[in-house]
C-alpha positions in Angstrom: 17.4 -55.6 67.6 18.6 -52.6 65.7 18.3 -48.7 67.0 16.1 -46.9 64.8 18.0 -44.4 63.6 19.3 -42.6 60.6 18.4 -43.4 56.6 19.5 -47.3 57.4 16.8 -47.6 60.0 14.1 -45.7 58.0 14.6 -47.7 54.9 14.1 -51.3 57.2 10.8 -49.3 58.7 9.3 -47.8 55.5 9.8 -51.6 53.7 7.6 -52.9 56.5 5.4 -50.0 57.4 5.6 -47.0 54.7 3.1 -44.3 54.7 2.8 -44.5 51.3 2.4 -47.6 48.7 1.5 -48.0 44.7 -2.2 -48.6 45.4 -2.3 -45.2 46.8 -3.2 -42.0 44.6 -0.5 -40.0 46.8 2.6 -40.2 44.2 5.9 -41.0 45.6 8.6 -38.6 44.8 12.7 -39.0 45.1 15.3 -37.0 44.2 15.4 -39.1 41.2 11.8 -38.4 39.9 11.4 -35.0 41.5 12.5 -32.6 38.5 10.6 -34.6 35.8 7.4 -35.4 37.9 6.9 -31.6 39.5 9.7 -29.1 38.3 9.1 -29.9 34.6 5.1 -30.4 35.2 2.2 -28.2 34.1 0.4 -29.9 37.0 -0.2 -28.0 40.3 1.4 -30.3 42.9 1.0 -30.6 46.9 3.9 -31.7 47.8 4.3 -33.8 51.6 7.8 -33.6 53.2 7.4 -36.1 55.9 9.6 -38.5 58.3 8.2 -42.3 58.9 8.8 -42.0 62.6 6.9 -38.2 63.1 3.4 -38.7 64.8 2.2 -36.0 63.1 3.3 -37.1 59.7 1.3 -40.5 60.8 -1.6 -38.7 61.6 -1.9 -36.9 58.6 -1.0 -40.0 56.0 -5.2 -40.9 55.8 -6.6 -37.5 55.6 -3.6 -36.8 52.4 -4.6 -40.0 50.8 -8.4 -39.3 50.8 -7.0 -35.7 49.8 -5.0 -37.1 46.8 -8.1 -39.5 45.8 -10.5 -36.6 45.5 -8.2 -34.2 43.4 -7.0 -37.1 41.1 -7.1 -35.8 37.4 -7.2 -32.3 38.7 -4.3 -31.7 41.0 -1.2 -33.9 41.9 -0.4 -35.0 45.2 2.9 -36.2 46.5 5.1 -37.6 49.4 8.8 -37.2 49.5 10.5 -39.2 53.0 12.7 -36.2 53.8 14.3 -38.5 56.4 15.8 -40.8 53.5 16.1 -38.0 51.0 17.8 -35.3 53.0 19.1 -33.6 50.1 15.5 -33.0 48.6 14.2 -31.8 52.0 17.2 -29.2 52.6 16.7 -28.0 49.1 13.2 -26.9 50.0 14.6 -25.9 53.5 12.6 -28.5 55.1 13.0 -28.0 59.2 10.3 -30.1 60.4 7.7 -32.6 59.6 5.1 -32.5 57.8 6.2 -29.6 55.7 3.3 -29.2 52.6 4.5 -26.9 50.1 2.2 -25.7 46.8 4.1 -26.1 43.7 2.4 -23.7 41.1 2.9 -22.0 37.9 6.4 -20.9 38.8 7.9 -24.2 40.1 11.0 -22.7 41.8 9.2 -20.5 44.2 7.2 -23.3 46.2 4.5 -21.8 48.7 3.7 -23.2 52.0 1.0 -24.5 52.9 -0.3 -23.1 56.4 -4.1 -24.6 56.1 -5.7 -27.3 58.8 -4.4 -31.1 58.5 -7.9 -32.4 57.4 -8.6 -33.6 54.0 -11.4 -31.1 53.1 -9.0 -28.3 54.2 -6.0 -29.4 51.8 -8.6 -29.7 48.7 -9.9 -26.3 49.6 -6.4 -25.1 49.2 -6.1 -26.6 46.1 -8.4 -25.4 44.3 -7.8 -21.9 45.3 -4.2 -22.5 44.4 -5.7 -23.8 41.1 -8.0 -21.1 40.5 -5.3 -18.4 41.2 -2.9 -20.2 38.5 -6.1 -20.3 35.7 -6.5 -16.6 36.4 -3.1 -16.2 36.2 -2.7 -17.9 32.7 -6.0 -16.0 31.6 -4.2 -12.8 32.5 -0.9 -13.5 30.3 0.7 -13.8 33.8 3.4 -16.9 34.3 2.3 -18.6 31.4 2.1 -21.7 32.8 6.1 -21.9 31.9 7.3 -25.4 33.0 10.7 -26.7 31.3 12.3 -26.0 35.1 14.5 -23.2 33.9 13.1 -19.8 34.5 12.9 -16.8 32.0 14.0 -13.6 32.9 10.7 -12.3 32.3 8.9 -14.6 35.1 11.5 -13.6 37.7 14.7 -15.9 37.3 16.7 -12.6 36.6 15.5 -10.8 39.4 18.7 -10.1 41.5 17.2 -8.3 44.0 18.8 -11.0 47.2 22.2 -10.9 45.6 24.4 -8.5 47.2 26.4 -6.9 44.8 30.1 -6.1 46.9 33.0 -3.7 45.7 36.4 -3.3 46.6 35.2 -0.5 49.2 32.4 -2.4 50.5 33.7 -6.0 50.8 35.8 -6.0 53.9 33.1 -4.2 56.3 30.3 -6.7 54.9 32.1 -9.7 54.6 35.4 -9.9 56.9 34.5 -10.3 60.4 30.8 -10.9 59.4 29.2 -13.6 61.8 27.0 -14.8 58.9 28.5 -17.2 56.3 29.2 -15.6 52.6 29.1 -17.4 49.3 30.7 -15.0 46.8 30.8 -15.2 43.1 33.3 -13.4 41.1 32.0 -12.8 37.6 33.2 -10.8 34.3 30.4 -9.1 32.3 31.0 -10.6 29.1 31.9 -14.3 30.2 29.1 -17.0 29.1 29.2 -19.2 32.0 29.0 -16.1 34.4 25.5 -15.6 32.4 24.5 -19.0 32.6 25.2 -18.8 36.3 23.3 -15.6 36.7 19.7 -16.9 37.1 20.6 -20.0 39.0 22.4 -17.7 41.4 19.7 -15.2 41.5 17.0 -17.6 42.5 19.4 -19.4 45.0 19.9 -16.4 47.1 16.2 -15.8 47.3 15.4 -18.8 48.7 19.1 -19.4 50.8 18.2 -16.0 52.6 14.2 -17.3 53.2 15.4 -20.3 54.6 18.6 -19.5 56.6 17.2 -16.4 57.9 19.8 -14.4 56.2 22.5 -16.2 58.0 23.9 -17.1 54.8 24.3 -14.4 52.1 25.0 -14.9 48.6 27.0 -12.4 46.8 28.4 -10.7 43.2 31.7 -8.9 42.7 32.4 -7.6 39.2 36.2 -8.5 39.1 37.0 -6.4 35.7 36.2 -3.6 38.2 37.0 -4.5 41.5 40.6 -5.3 40.7 41.9 -5.2 43.9 39.8 -7.8 45.3 40.9 -10.0 42.0 44.2 -9.6 42.7 44.1 -10.2 46.4 41.4 -13.5 46.3 44.1 -14.7 42.7 41.0 -14.7 40.4 42.1 -16.7 37.5 39.0 -17.5 35.7 35.0 -16.4 35.6 33.2 -17.3 37.4 35.0 -18.2 40.8 32.9 -18.9 43.9 34.6 -18.7 47.1 33.0 -19.1 50.9 33.9 -16.8 53.5 33.2 -17.8 57.2 34.5 -16.1 60.3 38.5 -16.7 61.6 38.9 -19.3 58.6 40.7 -18.5 55.2 38.0 -18.5 52.3 37.8 -21.6 50.4 36.8 -22.4 46.8 33.0 -23.8 46.4 33.4 -26.3 43.7 29.9 -27.9 43.7 27.0 -27.9 40.7 26.0 -24.8 39.4 22.3 -25.2 39.7 20.6 -23.4 41.9 19.5 -26.6 43.7 23.4 -27.4 44.4 24.0 -24.3 45.2 21.2 -24.2 47.9 22.3 -27.8 49.3 25.4 -26.4 50.2 24.2 -23.1 51.3 22.1 -25.3 53.9 25.0 -27.3 54.6 27.1 -24.3 55.6 24.1 -23.1 57.8 23.7 -26.4 59.7 27.7 -26.4 60.2 27.4 -23.3 61.8 24.1 -23.2 63.6 24.0 -23.4 67.3 23.6 -26.5 69.2 20.6 -28.4 70.6 19.6 -27.0 74.0 20.6 -29.5 76.8 17.6 -29.0 79.4 17.3 -30.2 83.0 13.9 -32.6 83.7 12.3 -30.3 86.0 8.5 -31.4 85.1 6.7 -33.9 82.6 6.5 -31.5 79.8 10.1 -30.9 79.0 10.8 -34.5 79.0 7.5 -35.6 76.4 8.0 -32.4 74.2 11.7 -32.8 73.8 11.8 -36.8 73.4 8.3 -36.6 71.0 9.8 -33.8 68.9 13.1 -35.5 68.4 13.5 -39.1 66.8 15.9 -39.6 69.9 16.6 -38.1 73.0 19.7 -38.4 75.1 19.3 -38.7 78.7 21.8 -38.0 81.4 21.4 -38.9 85.0 24.3 -36.8 87.2 25.6 -37.9 90.7 23.6 -36.0 93.3 25.3 -32.3 93.9 26.4 -33.3 97.0 28.6 -35.9 95.3 30.3 -33.6 92.5 29.4 -29.9 93.8 29.0 -27.7 91.0 32.3 -27.7 89.4 32.1 -31.7 89.0 28.5 -31.0 87.6 29.4 -28.5 85.5 32.0 -30.9 83.8 29.9 -33.2 83.1 27.3 -30.8 81.7 30.3 -29.5 79.6 30.8 -33.2 78.3 27.1 -33.2 77.0 27.3 -29.8 75.5 30.3 -30.8 73.4 28.6 -34.0 72.3 25.3 -32.0 71.4 27.5 -29.5 69.2 29.4 -32.7 67.5 25.7 -34.5 66.6 23.7 -31.4 66.0 22.9 -32.4 62.5 21.0 -35.8 64.2 18.5 -33.2 65.6 18.4 -35.2 68.5 17.1 -33.7 72.3 19.3 -33.6 74.8 18.3 -33.7 78.4 19.4 -34.1 82.0 18.4 -35.1 85.6 20.2 -35.5 88.9 20.4 -38.9 90.8 17.0 -39.9 92.7 15.1 -36.6 91.6 13.2 -38.9 89.3 14.0 -42.3 90.4 10.8 -44.0 88.4 12.4 -42.8 85.1 15.5 -44.4 86.4 14.1 -47.7 86.9 12.6 -47.6 83.6 15.8 -46.8 81.8 17.7 -50.0 83.9 19.7 -47.1 85.6 18.1 -47.6 89.1 20.0 -46.5 91.7 23.7 -46.9 90.6 26.7 -45.8 88.6 26.3 -42.4 88.1 26.7 -40.6 85.8 24.9 -42.7 83.5 23.2 -42.2 79.9 20.4 -43.5 77.9 19.3 -42.9 74.6 15.3 -43.4 73.7 13.1 -43.7 71.0 10.1 -42.5 72.2 8.2 -43.6 69.2 9.4 -47.3 69.7 9.7 -47.0 73.4 13.3 -48.4 73.2 16.5 -47.7 74.9 20.1 -48.5 74.8 22.5 -47.4 77.3 26.1 -46.1 77.9 28.0 -48.9 78.5 31.4 -47.2 78.3 32.9 -44.2 80.1 30.8 -40.8 80.5 33.7 -38.9 79.0 34.0 -37.6 75.5 35.7 -40.5 73.6 33.1 -43.1 75.4 30.0 -41.0 74.9 31.2 -40.7 71.0 32.0 -44.2 70.6 28.2 -44.7 72.2 26.3 -42.5 69.6 28.5 -43.6 67.0 27.4 -46.6 67.1 23.8 -45.7 67.5 23.8 -43.3 64.5 24.8 -46.6 62.0 22.1 -48.6 63.6 24.1 -50.7 66.1 24.0 -51.6 69.8 21.7 -53.4 72.0 18.3 -52.0 73.1 15.6 -52.6 75.7 12.2 -51.7 76.3 11.3 -49.1 78.2 10.0 -50.5 81.3 6.4 -50.4 81.2 6.2 -49.5 77.5 5.4 -45.4 78.7 7.7 -42.8 80.2 6.6 -43.3 84.1 5.3 -40.4 86.3 8.0 -37.5 86.1 7.8 -35.4 89.3 8.4 -31.4 89.2 11.4 -30.1 90.7 13.3 -27.1 91.2 15.5 -26.2 88.8 19.3 -26.9 89.9 20.4 -23.2 90.7 24.0 -23.6 89.6 25.5 -23.6 93.4 27.2 -26.6 95.6 24.4 -28.3 97.1 24.1 -27.9 101.4 23.2 -30.4 103.6 19.6 -30.3 105.0 20.0 -28.8 108.5 18.8 -31.2 111.2 17.1 -30.3 114.5 19.1 -30.2 117.6 18.4 -33.3 119.9 18.6 -32.4 123.5 19.4 -35.8 126.1 20.0 -33.8 129.1 16.5 -35.1 130.3 17.1 -38.8 129.3 19.0 -41.5 131.7 20.6 -43.5 129.6 21.3 -46.0 132.2 17.7 -46.4 133.2 17.0 -47.0 128.9 19.6 -49.2 128.7 18.3 -51.6 131.6 14.8 -51.4 129.6 16.2 -52.5 126.3 18.1 -55.6 128.0 
């Protein structure tokens, strides 16, 4: 059996169990048809970004279909498998599932839908957005512009989120900044720079929102700020460079559309994002919330503290933290527990009281798991996770078909363990000779 992971598995899953099909009134959207169907459309669109394995998405599906049927011919309702088409999800800053966006008159400025998940609530929001769009047209605002390129009048040329840098301000803002900077060096007379300007401005606003300001887009007039132009060897315009703390600047050589720029910025953001948290299983809620929220949760069972001491345990935790960092783009959950603390869980994962440290990768939606067969080391775990991430590796069903009872335990205090104090036994009153005779 293939372990359900990554795009390979989702393709297989959808072929058998797609959330939407051609018979629905929900329009399936992909990177191939999204621009033509949505961005260049005169219509108002509601678009759901989902993942097939996501429980909330599965529960939304019948309501989304019902809303699509009710709104047919009035408002377009679409769906994107953002697990399969990660570039499209990334372009619109999708971080969780399901995410619903409303594409109105200005298709390059989608709004987040924050309403209820029932068909009634979805239809109400769609009609409200439609009313606003029509009123704007009536008053001459927005004008239903639908070519997919914003004019300066419609806000595409608003450079409010592009940071203008100079010879004097560059170093204190960019060098040693904890944020990532994408800097455009331009010349006012350059035609390519003028073409890039609205794309750069629109991308700056989107990137600022999606990365909470952790990736910044800036511009330098290289004809005025010649110290910077000379320092970075600017020979042509526009030249875009990426600055990250502790690294030499690198040239950005990707596409010049806002979607290309946004996609690269979000990649830089995820590269610099902190790794997922490594949590001790101290109660049922920790296990459930972590495993339900992620496609995969990695559970380690570490030796008893009396067997390793604090330094030994910390060395195992360090290995896990390094692996969590290495695989952070997978957005998996990471958990650990002490041998014997959750014996029922150990048994359900086939660990069962021996061979510590141990590791299991659990798919909570399918209630299947795979066990680490190699060494509990960076190399061994990396090999195990790499195999899983490409859909290889043997799996087995979780014992009982569900997580067993999880016991509430005190979190580890970070110290070496202590043997339990035993009561002293006073043998002074016991006649051992008589005891031996009785036993015989």
